[in-house]
C-alpha positions in Angstrom: -42.6 5.5 61.5 -45.9 6.7 60.1 -47.4 9.8 61.8 -51.1 10.0 61.7 -52.7 13.4 61.2 -56.1 14.1 62.9 -56.6 17.8 62.4 -55.0 21.0 61.0 -55.8 24.6 62.0 -54.6 28.1 61.1 -55.1 31.7 62.2 -54.3 34.9 60.4 -54.5 38.3 62.2 -56.7 41.1 61.2 -54.6 43.8 59.7 -54.4 43.7 55.9 -51.4 45.0 54.1 -52.1 45.1 50.4 -49.8 46.6 47.8 -51.7 49.9 47.7 -50.9 50.3 51.5 -47.3 49.9 50.8 -47.4 52.3 47.9 -48.9 54.9 50.3 -45.9 54.5 52.7 -43.9 56.2 49.9 -40.9 53.9 50.1 -40.3 53.6 46.4 -42.4 50.7 45.5 -45.7 50.0 43.7 -47.9 47.1 42.8 -46.4 46.3 39.4 -43.0 46.2 41.0 -44.1 43.9 43.7 -46.0 41.5 41.6 -43.2 41.2 39.1 -40.7 40.3 41.6 -42.6 38.3 44.3 -46.1 37.9 43.2 -47.6 38.9 46.5 -50.9 41.0 46.5 -51.5 41.3 50.2 -50.4 40.1 53.7 -51.7 40.0 57.3 -50.0 41.6 60.3 -50.3 41.5 64.1 -49.4 45.2 64.1 -52.2 47.8 63.8 -52.3 49.5 60.3 -52.0 53.0 61.9 -49.0 52.0 63.8 -47.2 50.9 60.6 -48.1 54.1 58.9 -47.0 56.5 61.7 -43.9 54.7 62.7 -42.8 52.4 59.8 -41.9 50.1 62.6 -38.6 51.9 63.0 -38.3 50.6 66.6 -38.5 46.7 66.9 -38.8 47.1 70.7 -42.0 49.2 70.4 -43.5 46.7 68.1 -43.5 44.1 70.9 -45.8 46.3 72.8 -48.0 47.4 69.7 -49.1 43.9 68.6 -52.7 43.0 68.7 -52.1 39.4 69.2 -49.2 37.7 71.0 -47.6 34.6 69.6 -49.5 32.4 72.1 -52.8 34.0 71.2 -52.3 33.2 67.5 -51.0 29.7 68.3 -53.9 28.8 70.7 -56.5 29.9 68.0 -54.9 27.7 65.3 -54.7 24.8 67.8 -58.3 25.1 68.8 -59.3 24.8 65.1 -57.1 21.7 64.7 -58.6 20.2 67.9 -62.1 20.8 66.7 -61.4 19.2 63.4 -59.9 16.3 65.1 -62.9 16.0 67.4 -60.6 16.2 70.5 -60.3 18.5 73.5 -57.3 20.1 75.1 -57.5 17.3 77.8 -56.8 14.7 75.1 -53.3 16.2 74.4 -50.4 14.6 76.1 -47.6 16.7 74.5 -47.2 20.2 72.9 -44.4 21.1 70.6 -44.0 24.7 69.6 -41.7 26.3 67.0 -41.1 29.3 64.8 -38.7 32.0 64.0 -39.1 34.7 66.6 -40.7 33.4 70.0 -42.1 36.1 72.3 -39.8 34.9 75.1 -36.5 33.3 75.3 -37.9 31.4 78.3 -40.2 29.7 78.8 -40.9 27.9 75.6 -43.7 29.2 73.3 -45.3 25.8 73.7 -45.7 26.5 77.4 -47.5 29.8 76.7 -49.8 28.1 74.2 -50.5 25.1 76.4 -51.4 27.4 79.3 -53.9 29.3 77.1 -55.6 26.1 76.0 -55.7 24.7 79.6 -53.3 21.8 78.6 -51.3 20.3 81.5 -48.7 18.2 79.6 -45.1 18.1 78.5 -44.4 21.2 76.4 -41.2 22.3 74.6 -40.1 24.1 71.4 -38.1 22.9 68.4 -37.3 26.1 66.7 -35.8 26.0 63.2 -37.2 29.2 61.7 -39.1 28.5 58.4 -38.5 24.7 58.7 -40.0 24.6 62.2 -42.9 22.5 61.2 -40.6 19.8 59.7 -38.4 19.4 62.7 -41.0 17.9 65.2 -42.3 15.6 62.3 -38.8 14.5 61.6 -38.1 13.7 65.4 -41.4 12.0 65.8 -40.9 9.8 62.8 -37.8 8.3 64.4 -39.5 7.6 67.8 -41.3 4.7 69.4 -44.9 5.5 69.4 -45.7 3.3 72.3 -43.6 5.6 74.5 -45.4 8.8 73.5 -48.8 10.1 74.4 -51.7 9.2 72.2 -52.2 12.7 70.9 -49.5 15.4 70.3 -50.2 19.0 69.3 -47.6 20.8 67.1 -48.0 24.5 66.8 -45.9 27.0 64.8 -46.4 30.7 65.4 -44.9 33.5 63.2 -45.4 37.2 63.6 -42.3 38.4 61.6 -43.9 41.7 60.6 -42.6 42.8 64.0 -39.1 42.4 62.4 -39.8 44.3 59.3 -38.4 47.8 58.5 -41.2 49.4 56.6 -38.8 52.0 55.3 -37.1 49.2 53.3 -39.1 48.3 50.1 -37.1 45.0 49.7 -38.3 43.4 52.9 -41.5 45.2 53.4 -43.2 43.5 50.5 -42.4 39.9 51.8 -43.8 39.1 55.2 -47.1 38.1 56.7 -48.1 36.7 60.0 -49.8 33.4 60.8 -50.1 30.5 63.1 -50.8 26.8 62.1 -51.2 23.5 64.1 -51.3 19.9 63.7 -52.8 17.2 66.0 -51.0 14.0 65.3 -50.6 10.5 66.7 -48.1 7.7 66.2 -50.6 5.1 67.4 -54.2 6.2 66.4 -55.1 6.3 62.7 -56.4 9.6 61.4 -57.5 11.3 58.3 -54.1 11.4 56.7 -50.7 9.8 57.2 -47.3 11.6 57.1 -44.5 9.6 55.8 -40.9 9.9 54.3 -40.1 12.8 56.5 -36.6 14.4 55.8 -34.6 17.2 57.1 -31.3 18.8 56.2 -29.0 21.6 57.0 -26.0 23.5 55.6 -24.6 25.6 58.5 -22.1 27.1 56.2 -25.1 29.4 55.1 -25.9 30.5 58.6 -25.5 34.1 57.8 -27.7 34.2 54.6 -30.9 34.8 56.5 -30.8 36.5 59.9 -33.2 38.1 62.5 -31.3 39.5 65.3 -32.8 39.2 68.8 -34.0 42.8 68.7 -33.4 44.0 65.1 -34.7 43.8 61.6 -35.0 40.8 59.2 -32.1 40.7 56.6 -31.2 38.2 53.9 -28.9 37.7 51.0 -31.9 37.5 48.6 -30.0 36.2 45.5 -28.3 33.5 47.4 -31.4 32.4 49.3 -33.6 32.2 46.3 -31.0 30.1 44.5 -30.8 27.8 47.6 -34.5 27.6 47.9 -35.0 26.5 44.3 -32.3 23.9 44.4 -33.3 22.1 47.5 -37.1 22.5 46.9 -36.6 20.8 43.5 -34.3 18.1 45.0 -36.9 17.0 47.6 -39.8 17.5 45.2 -38.3 15.1 42.7 -37.4 12.6 45.4 -41.0 12.5 46.6 -42.3 12.4 43.0 -40.1 9.4 42.2 -41.0 7.6 45.4 -44.6 8.2 45.7 -46.3 8.8 42.4 -49.1 6.2 42.4 -51.6 5.4 39.6 -55.1 6.5 40.6 -53.7 9.2 43.1 -53.1 12.8 42.7 -49.8 14.0 43.9 -50.1 17.8 44.7 -47.2 20.1 45.7 -47.0 22.5 48.5 -43.8 24.5 48.9 -42.3 27.2 51.1 -44.6 30.2 50.8 -41.7 32.6 50.3 -42.8 34.2 47.1 -45.0 33.2 44.2 -42.4 33.7 41.5 -40.1 31.3 43.1 -42.8 28.7 43.4 -43.8 29.1 39.8 -40.1 28.4 38.8 -40.1 25.2 41.0 -43.3 24.0 39.4 -42.0 24.6 35.9 -38.8 22.8 36.5 -40.4 20.0 38.4 -43.3 19.4 35.9 -46.0 20.2 38.4 -49.4 21.1 36.6 -51.1 24.2 37.7 -54.1 22.2 39.3 -51.5 20.2 41.3 -50.0 23.3 42.9 -51.4 24.7 46.1 -50.3 27.9 47.7 -51.6 31.0 49.6 -48.5 33.4 49.4 -50.2 35.6 47.0 -52.8 36.7 49.5 -51.0 36.2 52.9 -47.3 36.8 52.2 -44.3 34.8 53.4 -45.6 33.3 56.7 -42.4 31.5 57.4 -43.0 28.1 59.2 -46.8 28.5 59.2 -47.0 28.9 55.4 -47.2 25.2 54.1 -49.4 24.0 57.1 -51.7 26.9 56.6 -52.3 26.0 52.9 -53.2 22.5 54.0 -55.5 23.9 56.6 -57.2 26.3 54.3 -57.9 23.5 51.9 -58.8 20.9 54.6 -62.3 20.3 53.2 -61.2 19.8 49.7 -58.8 16.9 50.2 -60.1 13.4 49.0 -59.1 9.9 49.9 -57.2 9.9 46.6 -55.0 13.0 47.4 -51.3 12.9 48.2 -49.2 16.0 48.9 -45.5 16.5 48.5 -44.8 19.2 51.1 -41.3 20.9 50.9 -39.8 23.6 52.9 -36.6 25.7 53.1 -35.4 28.2 55.7 -32.5 30.0 57.4 -29.7 28.0 58.8 -29.7 27.1 55.9 -32.2 24.3 56.3 -34.7 22.2 54.2 -37.2 19.6 54.9 -39.9 17.5 53.1 -42.7 14.9 53.8 -45.5 13.0 52.0 -49.0 13.6 53.3 -51.3 10.8 52.1 -55.1 11.2 52.7 -57.1 8.2 53.7 -60.6 9.7 54.0 
């Protein structure tokens, strides 16, 4: 089933964490070390800069109270941008699907908080799958009968993982940024782009490779995760390249915004030219599930009727997903 994309939105919070800021924390890191390993220059956070400086986020419980934006606030801002671009209002939305890595509440669903902020009275639920949370609702919708669904559906992923970062640990402090992103889609009404060939996979044997405890710090087996990320990103990228390379159309690539060096390896091994690769990790960090959709949103005005995008993601679980986005106008 083809999914029609009508609008995309994103929101990044205000606090900028550049590499000089991290150097000043005196945790044994510096800009050359960071750029060599992950290629990230700056990130955004929901936490105030002075809070990070004074506490280094040593208490994840306190971070919940310190944030400048809740998950729902970020999600609603991204969703409003997507609605505006689609030329729709909250009243046009018949379903809200949320997702992400660390919802603000175990209950109710993040989607209910976001819908309430937007004044949407419609079915609302979450499909959380950490960094692949944008792929799960698309995968499920692609297998559904559009005639049994509302005309317009809002998908929102919200990520404020800097709340889970121990800023005393240089290995994780350099990675994360916060962001929300949203899609307005329909299974019956044609839009500006089409989403096809959606796939999703999991290897639960790797469930312990990337973990964020309910009230603890992010941790991962970095070497194992990077090997997995490159392997499965390449696998899905090559599948989409073989199936959807069309003469006269440009097939771009957007991968999981984990780190720039990993993406550069994928592009080199997958024969992706520099002008076909789109990313924002260098300036916004790893924004988990919001990474690839925020890249699409930030470039919304540049896409032409001849543009296709191979969008691939990986995440904890371990999980991976992919889809083709084809622009019509």
